[in-house]
KEKEBA-915117 format. One line per 10 residues: number of its first residue (from 1); their letters; for each residue y, z, x of N, C-alpha, C, O. Coordinates in nm, 3 decimals. Layout:
<atoms>
NUM) A) Y:Z:X:Y:Z:X:Y:Z:X:Y:Z:X; ...
</atoms>
This chain:
<atoms>
1) MTLLLPQLLL) -0.157:0.039:0.086:0.023:-0.043:0.022:0.115:0.022:0.124:0.120:0.114:0.205; 0.209:-0.114:0.057:0.354:-0.128:0.112:0.475:-0.112:0.008:0.504:-0.158:-0.103; 0.556:0.017:0.141:0.609:0.107:0.059:0.776:-0.002:0.099:0.768:-0.088:0.188; 0.872:0.012:0.046:1.035:-0.078:0.125:1.096:0.024:-0.010:1.109:0.037:-0.132; 1.132:0.107:0.190:1.186:0.240:0.105:1.312:0.282:-0.013:1.331:0.364:-0.103; 1.379:0.166:0.055:1.531:0.179:0.047:1.551:0.133:-0.140:1.608:0.181:-0.238; 1.438:-0.024:-0.099:1.440:-0.009:-0.194:1.373:0.043:-0.338:1.415:0.011:-0.450; 1.261:0.131:-0.312:1.208:0.213:-0.385:1.322:0.360:-0.419:1.331:0.440:-0.511; 1.374:0.345:-0.326:1.505:0.521:-0.386:1.590:0.485:-0.469:1.640:0.573:-0.540; 1.656:0.258:-0.495:1.732:0.265:-0.595:1.676:0.304:-0.688:1.707:0.401:-0.756
11) GVVLLLFPRT) 1.511:0.173:-0.713:1.445:0.238:-0.824:1.468:0.352:-0.918:1.503:0.354:-1.036; 1.435:0.453:-0.827:1.345:0.572:-0.867:1.542:0.623:-0.910:1.544:0.657:-1.028; 1.662:0.631:-0.859:1.713:0.620:-0.873:1.741:0.619:-1.040:1.758:0.713:-1.119; 1.739:0.460:-1.060:1.819:0.433:-1.146:1.764:0.438:-1.310:1.827:0.430:-1.415; 1.607:0.455:-1.277:1.500:0.489:-1.356:1.502:0.644:-1.418:1.476:0.706:-1.521; 1.549:0.662:-1.282:1.513:0.837:-1.360:1.652:0.936:-1.375:1.646:1.049:-1.421; 1.758:0.883:-1.336:1.885:0.856:-1.388:1.908:0.942:-1.541:1.910:0.857:-1.630; 1.921:1.052:-1.586:1.890:1.128:-1.728:2.078:0.999:-1.839:2.194:0.970:-1.811; 1.992:0.979:-1.940:2.127:0.898:-2.050:2.281:1.044:-2.030:2.402:1.044:-2.003; 2.190:1.129:-2.059:2.333:1.234:-2.091:2.431:1.272:-1.947:2.536:1.336:-1.957
21) WMQKVVKIAK) 2.365:1.209:-1.791:2.500:1.283:-1.740:2.601:1.175:-1.779:2.720:1.205:-1.789; 2.548:1.018:-1.808:2.657:0.862:-1.851:2.761:0.953:-1.920:2.878:0.952:-1.882; 2.703:1.061:-2.057:2.837:1.103:-2.116:2.914:1.180:-2.106:2.942:1.249:-2.204; 2.961:1.194:-2.017:3.034:1.271:-1.863:3.194:1.205:-1.873:3.301:1.249:-1.914; 3.151:1.085:-1.819:3.178:1.001:-1.736:3.266:0.876:-1.889:3.378:0.827:-1.883; 3.193:0.864:-1.973:3.215:0.836:-2.121:3.329:0.873:-2.231:3.402:0.828:-2.319; 3.289:0.989:-2.162:3.394:1.143:-2.207:3.550:1.094:-2.185:3.641:1.062:-2.262; 3.536:1.102:-2.049:3.675:1.087:-2.021:3.751:1.025:-2.038:3.867:1.065:-2.050; 3.708:0.869:-2.048:3.779:0.712:-2.059:3.844:0.782:-2.242:3.960:0.772:-2.283; 3.717:0.853:-2.323:3.740:0.850:-2.450:3.803:0.979:-2.478:3.739:1.075:-2.522
31) RQKKKAGVER) 3.889:0.981:-2.460:3.933:1.162:-2.487:4.053:1.084:-2.538:4.058:1.074:-2.661; 4.136:1.034:-2.478:4.293:0.985:-2.558:4.273:0.902:-2.607:4.362:0.860:-2.681; 4.149:0.829:-2.601:4.122:0.684:-2.681:4.189:0.678:-2.861:4.281:0.632:-2.928; 4.099:0.738:-2.867:4.039:0.774:-2.993:4.078:0.912:-3.048:4.073:1.016:-2.982; 4.134:0.898:-3.225:4.143:1.041:-3.262:4.013:1.006:-3.424:3.969:0.907:-3.483; 3.996:1.181:-3.436:3.841:1.200:-3.465:3.842:1.037:-3.671:3.766:0.977:-3.748; 3.968:1.055:-3.644:3.880:0.980:-3.812:3.886:0.869:-3.749:3.789:0.890:-3.677; 3.910:0.799:-3.728:3.910:0.611:-3.656:3.742:0.633:-3.613:3.638:0.584:-3.658; 3.766:0.713:-3.523:3.585:0.677:-3.423:3.475:0.680:-3.595:3.394:0.593:-3.628; 3.506:0.783:-3.660:3.416:0.791:-3.736:3.427:0.690:-3.858:3.338:0.671:-3.941
41) LKDPWKNKEP) 3.551:0.627:-3.855:3.520:0.440:-3.914:3.457:0.374:-3.851:3.374:0.319:-3.922; 3.446:0.339:-3.719:3.374:0.287:-3.661:3.263:0.282:-3.561:3.219:0.212:-3.470; 3.237:0.420:-3.643:3.054:0.463:-3.606:2.980:0.508:-3.734:2.927:0.619:-3.742; 2.979:0.438:-3.812:2.919:0.460:-3.920:2.844:0.562:-3.929:2.836:0.620:-4.038; 2.746:0.623:-3.774:2.581:0.731:-3.880:2.641:0.844:-3.812:2.563:0.915:-3.749; 2.789:0.883:-3.811:2.867:0.965:-3.802:2.886:1.053:-3.937:2.913:1.173:-3.928; 2.868:0.973:-4.093:2.897:0.959:-4.207:2.737:1.046:-4.266:2.728:1.101:-4.376; 2.650:1.041:-4.184:2.497:1.073:-4.189:2.493:1.159:-4.110:2.566:1.159:-4.010; 2.368:1.295:-4.150:2.328:1.400:-4.184:2.319:1.368:-4.009:2.327:1.256:-3.958; 2.305:1.457:-3.960:2.299:1.450:-3.771:2.128:1.433:-3.773:2.057:1.492:-3.855
51) GDPAVDFKTE) 2.090:1.365:-3.696:1.971:1.369:-3.681:1.849:1.214:-3.748:1.734:1.182:-3.718; 1.948:1.156:-3.844:1.881:1.051:-3.917:1.878:0.947:-3.866:1.960:0.872:-3.814; 1.725:0.950:-3.893:1.630:0.891:-3.753:1.600:0.727:-3.792:1.491:0.678:-3.765; 1.712:0.644:-3.862:1.674:0.517:-3.958:1.759:0.415:-3.790:1.848:0.479:-3.734; 1.723:0.268:-3.727:1.798:0.259:-3.643:1.900:0.142:-3.699:1.819:0.082:-3.770; 1.999:0.084:-3.712:2.101:-0.049:-3.734:2.097:-0.109:-3.626:2.130:-0.050:-3.524; 2.068:-0.199:-3.625:2.123:-0.361:-3.556:2.288:-0.317:-3.524:2.324:-0.264:-3.419; 2.383:-0.354:-3.643:2.516:-0.320:-3.580:2.534:-0.203:-3.449:2.564:-0.244:-3.336; 2.511:-0.049:-3.477:2.559:0.021:-3.493:2.525:0.007:-3.352:2.622:0.028:-3.280; 2.401:-0.025:-3.280:2.302:0.003:-3.191:2.369:-0.057:-3.084:2.405:-0.022:-2.972
61) FTKFRNYLDL) 2.376:-0.142:-3.142:2.494:-0.341:-3.001:2.591:-0.247:-2.996:2.574:-0.190:-2.888; 2.717:-0.182:-3.073:2.769:-0.173:-3.080:2.839:-0.001:-2.931:2.948:0.045:-2.898; 2.689:0.028:-2.891:2.726:0.130:-2.814:2.699:0.063:-2.647:2.614:-0.017:-2.608; 2.789:0.119:-2.588:2.855:0.085:-2.492:2.714:0.091:-2.363:2.662:-0.004:-2.305; 2.687:0.216:-2.353:2.556:0.277:-2.329:2.416:0.273:-2.324:2.334:0.332:-2.254; 2.400:0.150:-2.458:2.264:0.076:-2.428:2.261:0.002:-2.396:2.154:-0.058:-2.401; 2.397:-0.069:-2.325:2.393:-0.197:-2.240:2.385:-0.093:-2.103:2.300:-0.148:-2.033; 2.413:-0.020:-2.059:2.400:0.065:-1.962:2.295:0.071:-1.876:2.271:0.069:-1.755; 2.213:0.086:-2.040:2.083:0.184:-2.005:1.980:0.006:-2.013:1.879:0.019:-1.944; 1.984:-0.079:-2.051:1.918:-0.156:-2.064:1.923:-0.256:-1.939:1.830:-0.337:-1.926
71) LRAAVGSVAI) 2.041:-0.253:-1.835:2.131:-0.315:-1.725:2.027:-0.161:-1.586:1.934:-0.188:-1.510; 2.078:-0.056:-1.601:1.952:0.030:-1.528:1.750:-0.046:-1.501:1.666:-0.097:-1.427; 1.792:0.019:-1.660:1.654:0.005:-1.647:1.567:-0.138:-1.595:1.462:-0.127:-1.531; 1.605:-0.225:-1.620:1.637:-0.386:-1.621:1.598:-0.383:-1.408:1.495:-0.409:-1.346; 1.715:-0.345:-1.367:1.763:-0.350:-1.188:1.624:-0.213:-1.147:1.556:-0.230:-1.046; 1.605:-0.113:-1.216:1.506:-0.051:-1.136:1.345:-0.095:-1.161:1.246:-0.067:-1.093; 1.355:-0.166:-1.269:1.210:-0.198:-1.303:1.140:-0.344:-1.136:1.044:-0.350:-1.059; 1.240:-0.409:-1.162:1.251:-0.532:-1.064:1.247:-0.489:-0.977:1.166:-0.548:-0.905; 1.328:-0.343:-0.895:1.275:-0.283:-0.761:1.191:-0.238:-0.775:1.149:-0.232:-0.660; 1.083:-0.171:-0.867:0.989:-0.080:-0.827:0.907:-0.181:-0.842:0.828:-0.176:-0.747
81) WGGFGYSAAV) 0.869:-0.322:-0.949:0.766:-0.386:-0.932:0.825:-0.557:-0.921:0.813:-0.635:-1.015; 0.878:-0.587:-0.810:0.915:-0.688:-0.766:0.977:-0.786:-0.892:1.009:-0.740:-1.002; 0.990:-0.953:-0.846:1.039:-1.072:-0.937:1.182:-1.112:-0.906:1.263:-1.063:-0.828; 1.192:-1.234:-1.002:1.369:-1.252:-0.927:1.360:-1.309:-0.833:1.454:-1.384:-0.806; 1.250:-1.300:-0.745:1.273:-1.346:-0.595:1.239:-1.284:-0.488:1.221:-1.318:-0.371; 1.226:-1.083:-0.612:1.246:-1.012:-0.551:1.091:-0.927:-0.487:1.004:-0.948:-0.571; 1.051:-0.870:-0.408:0.954:-0.825:-0.341:0.957:-0.681:-0.423:1.064:-0.630:-0.456; 0.828:-0.620:-0.450:0.812:-0.492:-0.454:0.886:-0.415:-0.422:0.973:-0.431:-0.336; 0.863:-0.302:-0.492:0.908:-0.206:-0.321:0.796:-0.109:-0.330:0.811:-0.019:-0.248; 0.685:-0.099:-0.404:0.503:-0.026:-0.355:0.439:-0.162:-0.440:0.417:-0.178:-0.560
91) AGGGIKGLAV) 0.415:-0.284:-0.280:0.322:-0.338:-0.287:0.181:-0.343:-0.212:0.149:-0.306:-0.099; 0.092:-0.417:-0.342:-0.019:-0.375:-0.281:-0.129:-0.212:-0.319:-0.091:-0.113:-0.383; -0.265:-0.234:-0.256:-0.281:-0.078:-0.305:-0.374:-0.114:-0.372:-0.476:-0.057:-0.333; -0.394:-0.186:-0.462:-0.482:-0.175:-0.604:-0.472:-0.088:-0.692:-0.356:-0.083:-0.734; -0.537:-0.016:-0.739:-0.454:0.045:-0.903:-0.407:0.204:-0.821:-0.335:0.266:-0.899; -0.424:0.266:-0.717:-0.372:0.359:-0.660:-0.187:0.280:-0.613:-0.099:0.357:-0.575; -0.165:0.148:-0.623:-0.011:0.069:-0.627:-0.031:0.115:-0.747:-0.021:0.232:-0.785; -0.064:0.004:-0.816:-0.039:-0.015:-1.002:0.030:0.206:-1.035:0.142:0.256:-1.046; -0.073:0.247:-1.037:-0.074:0.434:-1.062:0.112:0.459:-1.037:0.198:0.452:-1.125; 0.132:0.487:-0.899:0.272:0.504:-0.846:0.368:0.478:-0.927:0.471:0.540:-0.953
101) KAVIMLVGVV) 0.305:0.335:-0.982:0.403:0.256:-1.025:0.459:0.237:-1.161:0.564:0.200:-1.212; 0.284:0.301:-1.213:0.275:0.346:-1.326:0.359:0.490:-1.355:0.446:0.481:-1.442; 0.346:0.588:-1.308:0.411:0.713:-1.338:0.539:0.742:-1.276:0.563:0.860:-1.252; 0.647:0.632:-1.239:0.760:0.594:-1.215:0.834:0.520:-1.386:0.956:0.504:-1.390; 0.801:0.506:-1.435:0.799:0.482:-1.510:0.818:0.552:-1.555:0.933:0.598:-1.560; 0.661:0.631:-1.647:0.658:0.715:-1.752:0.750:0.839:-1.701:0.834:0.897:-1.768; 0.720:0.858:-1.594:0.853:1.023:-1.594:0.975:0.928:-1.628:1.049:0.997:-1.698; 1.043:0.777:-1.607:1.137:0.768:-1.633:1.171:0.756:-1.776:1.290:0.783:-1.795; 1.097:0.721:-1.898:1.118:0.678:-2.028:1.097:0.820:-2.059:1.166:0.867:-2.149; 1.011:0.899:-1.997:0.991:1.089:-2.085:1.138:1.162:-2.029:1.169:1.263:-2.093
111) IQATRLSGGR) 1.217:1.127:-1.934:1.372:1.147:-1.894:1.431:1.079:-2.028:1.434:1.129:-2.140; 1.463:0.995:-2.000:1.494:0.906:-2.122:1.515:0.970:-2.234:1.626:1.015:-2.263; 1.430:0.981:-2.297:1.312:1.016:-2.401:1.379:1.163:-2.478:1.415:1.201:-2.589; 1.369:1.220:-2.325:1.356:1.416:-2.451:1.553:1.429:-2.398:1.646:1.368:-2.345; 1.513:1.558:-2.464:1.672:1.665:-2.413:1.608:1.836:-2.510:1.554:1.861:-2.618; 1.666:1.928:-2.370:1.634:2.048:-2.363:1.796:2.099:-2.402:1.908:2.076:-2.357; 1.748:2.165:-2.492:1.904:2.214:-2.591:1.908:2.367:-2.662:1.911:2.383:-2.784; 1.908:2.484:-2.553:1.887:2.571:-2.689:1.742:2.660:-2.654:1.691:2.760:-2.704; 1.724:2.615:-2.598:1.586:2.635:-2.581:1.467:2.537:-2.647:1.351:2.577:-2.653; 1.500:2.435:-2.684:1.436:2.374:-2.803:1.446:2.176:-2.716:1.533:2.123:-2.647
121) FSFFPPIFFV) 1.361:2.144:-2.749:1.302:1.983:-2.670:1.365:1.922:-2.788:1.353:1.992:-2.889; 1.424:1.818:-2.803:1.497:1.698:-2.908:1.425:1.572:-2.814:1.421:1.569:-2.691; 1.377:1.483:-2.894:1.354:1.339:-2.894:1.475:1.225:-2.905:1.571:1.244:-2.979; 1.464:1.129:-2.841:1.541:0.997:-2.901:1.418:0.911:-2.832:1.321:0.939:-2.761; 1.478:0.779:-2.898:1.444:0.620:-2.898:1.510:0.597:-2.738:1.630:0.623:-2.738; 1.473:0.566:-2.643:1.594:0.503:-2.593:1.526:0.371:-2.567:1.442:0.356:-2.479; 1.575:0.259:-2.665:1.536:0.162:-2.744:1.549:0.022:-2.605:1.483:-0.079:-2.581; 1.672:0.091:-2.541:1.758:-0.063:-2.437:1.656:-0.032:-2.333:1.580:-0.119:-2.289; 1.656:0.130:-2.281:1.625:0.150:-2.177:1.469:0.142:-2.149:1.429:0.162:-2.035; 1.376:0.111:-2.258:1.249:0.038:-2.260:1.267:-0.079:-2.254:1.190:-0.148:-2.187
131) AGLLLGVCGW) 1.364:-0.131:-2.317:1.375:-0.283:-2.336:1.369:-0.349:-2.177:1.288:-0.429:-2.132; 1.468:-0.294:-2.121:1.443:-0.323:-1.980:1.384:-0.273:-1.891:1.426:-0.308:-1.781; 1.286:-0.190:-1.888:1.146:-0.187:-1.795:1.087:-0.332:-1.810:1.042:-0.418:-1.735; 1.107:-0.317:-1.930:0.961:-0.414:-2.008:1.007:-0.542:-1.850:0.908:-0.584:-1.790; 1.095:-0.573:-1.816:1.166:-0.691:-1.681:1.046:-0.677:-1.607:0.953:-0.757:-1.614; 1.048:-0.587:-1.544:1.010:-0.565:-1.388:0.854:-0.558:-1.410:0.781:-0.643:-1.360; 0.797:-0.439:-1.497:0.676:-0.448:-1.572:0.598:-0.592:-1.622:0.504:-0.638:-1.556; 0.620:-0.619:-1.676:0.547:-0.782:-1.751:0.605:-0.919:-1.736:0.551:-1.026:-1.763; 0.728:-0.895:-1.686:0.809:-1.022:-1.677:0.918:-1.036:-1.800:0.936:-0.966:-1.899; 0.990:-1.169:-1.748:1.111:-1.129:-1.844:1.074:-1.283:-2.030:1.157:-1.328:-2.109
141) EVAVFAFILT) 0.981:-1.299:-2.027:0.880:-1.398:-2.114:0.851:-1.290:-2.203:0.881:-1.311:-2.321; 0.773:-1.129:-2.162:0.777:-1.039:-2.292:0.836:-1.024:-2.354:0.853:-1.051:-2.473; 0.928:-0.928:-2.208:1.055:-0.867:-2.249:1.157:-0.961:-2.376:1.102:-0.985:-2.484; 1.241:-0.990:-2.362:1.313:-1.131:-2.373:1.262:-1.169:-2.540:1.329:-1.177:-2.643; 1.099:-1.190:-2.512:1.038:-1.210:-2.679:1.034:-1.101:-2.745:1.109:-1.098:-2.842; 0.960:-0.993:-2.721:0.976:-0.876:-2.762:1.060:-0.840:-2.800:1.041:-0.805:-2.916; 1.197:-0.817:-2.753:1.344:-0.779:-2.770:1.354:-0.791:-2.903:1.344:-0.720:-3.003; 1.383:-0.939:-2.865:1.412:-1.016:-2.985:1.364:-1.048:-3.125:1.428:-1.032:-3.230; 1.195:-1.113:-3.104:1.182:-1.069:-3.220:1.142:-0.948:-3.274:1.104:-0.968:-3.389; 1.130:-0.780:-3.228:1.139:-0.659:-3.302:1.268:-0.639:-3.341:1.247:-0.588:-3.451
151) WAMHGMVRNA) 1.405:-0.643:-3.327:1.517:-0.685:-3.381:1.478:-0.720:-3.539:1.430:-0.662:-3.636; 1.524:-0.838:-3.508:1.470:-0.940:-3.631:1.418:-0.905:-3.734:1.472:-0.893:-3.844; 1.221:-0.872:-3.681:1.183:-0.729:-3.767:1.226:-0.665:-3.865:1.209:-0.667:-3.987; 1.318:-0.576:-3.754:1.307:-0.412:-3.703:1.387:-0.346:-3.898:1.401:-0.225:-3.914; 1.423:-0.435:-4.005:1.479:-0.423:-4.145:1.348:-0.373:-4.284:1.370:-0.338:-4.400; 1.142:-0.394:-4.172:1.110:-0.349:-4.245:1.050:-0.235:-4.209:0.977:-0.176:-4.289; 1.077:-0.181:-4.063:1.030:-0.025:-4.093:1.207:0.091:-4.142:1.326:0.066:-4.163; 1.135:0.192:-4.140:1.245:0.262:-4.189:1.323:0.367:-4.080:1.443:0.392:-4.082; 1.229:0.420:-3.992:1.283:0.476:-3.893:1.289:0.435:-3.779:1.288:0.312:-3.774; 1.297:0.506:-3.643:1.305:0.488:-3.473:1.178:0.533:-3.418:1.161:0.539:-3.296
161) SWFLTLNAAV) 1.053:0.577:-3.535:0.977:0.601:-3.508:0.821:0.438:-3.531:0.716:0.401:-3.480; 0.903:0.406:-3.627:0.825:0.282:-3.653:0.827:0.209:-3.602:0.727:0.139:-3.585; 0.975:0.177:-3.535:1.050:0.114:-3.481:0.996:0.046:-3.362:0.986:-0.077:-3.353; 0.945:0.172:-3.229:0.911:0.188:-3.131:0.764:0.109:-3.138:0.724:0.009:-3.078; 0.694:0.203:-3.243:0.577:0.153:-3.336:0.561:-0.005:-3.314:0.499:-0.048:-3.216; 0.628:-0.103:-3.420:0.649:-0.203:-3.387:0.672:-0.307:-3.315:0.650:-0.427:-3.331; 0.731:-0.228:-3.208:0.818:-0.267:-3.098:0.698:-0.284:-2.963:0.705:-0.367:-2.873; 0.597:-0.185:-2.981:0.460:-0.162:-2.870:0.381:-0.281:-2.971:0.328:-0.390:-2.947; 0.392:-0.238:-3.038:0.273:-0.330:-3.105:0.294:-0.553:-3.049:0.212:-0.638:-3.013; 0.445:-0.555:-3.072:0.464:-0.682:-3.045:0.491:-0.717:-2.925:0.479:-0.835:-2.893
171) VYGFGAFFQG) 0.550:-0.588:-2.799:0.524:-0.601:-2.637:0.384:-0.631:-2.580:0.359:-0.672:-2.467; 0.258:-0.592:-2.725:0.101:-0.612:-2.729:0.043:-0.718:-2.699:-0.049:-0.759:-2.628; 0.163:-0.772:-2.811:0.083:-0.940:-2.864:0.152:-1.036:-2.740:0.088:-1.136:-2.707; 0.238:-1.016:-2.693:0.278:-1.069:-2.625:0.290:-1.153:-2.525:0.336:-1.262:-2.490; 0.212:-1.031:-2.484:0.211:-0.993:-2.361:0.064:-1.032:-2.351:0.031:-1.126:-2.280; -0.020:-0.966:-2.416:-0.212:-1.043:-2.445:-0.190:-1.210:-2.437:-0.285:-1.274:-2.393; -0.076:-1.279:-2.476:-0.047:-1.371:-2.492:-0.051:-1.468:-2.377:-0.114:-1.571:-2.354; 0.065:-1.375:-2.297:0.118:-1.480:-2.140:0.010:-1.385:-2.044:0.023:-1.425:-1.928; -0.086:-1.279:-2.050:-0.132:-1.263:-1.977:-0.236:-1.194:-2.008:-0.295:-1.161:-1.905; -0.277:-1.162:-2.085:-0.484:-1.174:-2.130:-0.461:-1.006:-2.201:-0.406:-0.922:-2.131
181) IFSLTVMLAA) -0.499:-0.976:-2.315:-0.533:-0.879:-2.365:-0.631:-0.799:-2.290:-0.711:-0.725:-2.347; -0.625:-0.814:-2.156:-0.692:-0.662:-2.116:-0.639:-0.680:-1.963:-0.699:-0.668:-1.856; -0.479:-0.720:-1.997:-0.351:-0.681:-1.893:-0.394:-0.578:-1.851:-0.495:-0.536:-1.906; -0.332:-0.493:-1.732:-0.308:-0.351:-1.774:-0.156:-0.331:-1.735:-0.086:-0.230:-1.751; -0.124:-0.453:-1.679:0.040:-0.454:-1.690:0.111:-0.399:-1.850:0.186:-0.316:-1.901; -0.006:-0.548:-1.889:0.027:-0.567:-2.073:0.034:-0.432:-2.082:0.142:-0.373:-2.072; -0.071:-0.376:-2.098:-0.141:-0.212:-2.185:0.019:-0.118:-2.122:0.100:-0.113:-2.215; 0.046:-0.083:-2.055:0.142:0.014:-1.973:0.258:-0.005:-2.009:0.345:0.082:-2.018; 0.276:-0.169:-2.042:0.453:-0.188:-2.107:0.413:-0.154:-2.246:0.494:-0.065:-2.274; 0.325:-0.173:-2.367:0.297:-0.105:-2.486:0.326:0.024:-2.418:0.443:0.055:-2.396
191) GLVFLPVLLS) 0.233:0.099:-2.386:0.265:0.253:-2.390:0.328:0.282:-2.345:0.372:0.373:-2.415; 0.432:0.273:-2.188:0.559:0.301:-2.231:0.700:0.331:-2.332:0.801:0.402:-2.333; 0.620:0.203:-2.432:0.717:0.160:-2.568:0.674:0.272:-2.595:0.720:0.368:-2.532; 0.615:0.284:-2.655:0.560:0.396:-2.756:0.521:0.528:-2.726:0.503:0.605:-2.820; 0.500:0.580:-2.573:0.610:0.686:-2.548:0.624:0.775:-2.589:0.542:0.863:-2.616; 0.791:0.771:-2.608:0.853:0.847:-2.722:0.774:0.884:-2.887:0.816:0.979:-2.953; 0.685:0.814:-2.926:0.644:0.850:-3.039:0.528:0.940:-3.050:0.486:1.010:-3.142; 0.473:0.909:-2.889:0.410:0.994:-2.933:0.397:1.151:-2.886:0.320:1.241:-2.920; 0.502:1.144:-2.795:0.609:1.260:-2.757:0.622:1.333:-2.890:0.538:1.423:-2.896; 0.691:1.328:-2.988:0.836:1.344:-3.078:0.676:1.388:-3.188:0.685:1.493:-3.251
201) LLANRPLLIY) 0.502:1.280:-3.207:0.385:1.389:-3.273:0.377:1.482:-3.203:0.417:1.591:-3.244; 0.314:1.469:-3.053:0.299:1.572:-3.031:0.378:1.744:-3.098:0.329:1.813:-3.188; 0.494:1.771:-3.026:0.593:1.830:-3.092:0.627:1.846:-3.198:0.686:1.948:-3.233; 0.591:1.724:-3.295:0.603:1.789:-3.388:0.723:1.784:-3.469:0.720:1.840:-3.578; 0.863:1.705:-3.419:0.922:1.647:-3.444:1.028:1.470:-3.445:1.029:1.364:-3.381; 1.066:1.502:-3.503:1.127:1.366:-3.531:1.184:1.319:-3.394:1.227:1.387:-3.300; 1.170:1.150:-3.411:1.275:1.082:-3.290:1.412:1.133:-3.350:1.419:1.146:-3.472; 1.511:1.159:-3.277:1.676:1.130:-3.334:1.730:1.017:-3.320:1.661:0.931:-3.264; 1.874:0.978:-3.368:1.942:0.881:-3.318:2.048:0.936:-3.237:2.114:1.035:-3.269; 2.069:0.830:-3.071:2.180:0.893:-2.964:2.311:0.813:-3.114:2.313:0.716:-3.190
211) TSRGGGK) 2.435:0.987:-3.063:2.564:1.004:-3.185:2.639:1.033:-3.042:2.600:1.024:-2.925; 2.751:1.067:-3.095:2.796:1.108:-2.980:2.834:1.281:-2.967:2.877:1.345:-2.871; 2.797:1.324:-3.111:2.788:1.485:-3.143:2.608:1.525:-3.123:2.546:1.630:-3.106; 2.582:1.433:-3.133:2.393:1.471:-3.159:2.309:1.432:-2.998:2.191:1.464:-2.991; 2.354:1.385:-2.915:2.322:1.277:-2.877:2.370:1.215:-2.747:2.299:1.174:-2.655; 2.502:1.215:-2.755:2.572:1.125:-2.710:2.564:0.901:-2.832:2.487:0.852:-2.915; 2.676:0.860:-2.769:2.729:0.714:-2.814:2.638:0.680:-2.724:2.617:0.561:-2.699
</atoms>
């Protein structure tokens, strides 16, 4: 197994950087930008009860930090797995090398999907983060087509858990088509998408939606 340490470090930092840390930077930028009433109109989820689990296209695609999640996950995953002309930071090693990369991805998703506040864990759907991960794990074809199709079908599901479940199924479907039904990377990719749902089920708590009050816009 060959390790490109600078590239590996870059990937690890990008993937394990908690979304909540970005909140401090965004708060500074927004502190003098908006009044509460105006912000409420522009973010309709604040008109609902905290923790409303539904996923809304317009709301999610107007959250700047979602694009940051997508970008850093994409760059981090490509750094670890390689692609687009770049060598993998963890190359070779067979199952051992695959396990190392898988652990980094799994830890990254867990960090993005969980928050500890007041001694309690809350769980959130890192939808754009896992979409970025797929770029390195299973290639742009699966990542792009799965992202588009899942959002095209998102009106069929009623909450974040079902959204990610649908996303995982679509990822596996496209992955099986492009790379084979027994591909380990395809199985890993689908598992990464479904992981937040599994965590919420094990904890018997719903997946919440990121908001400025309940988890950061």
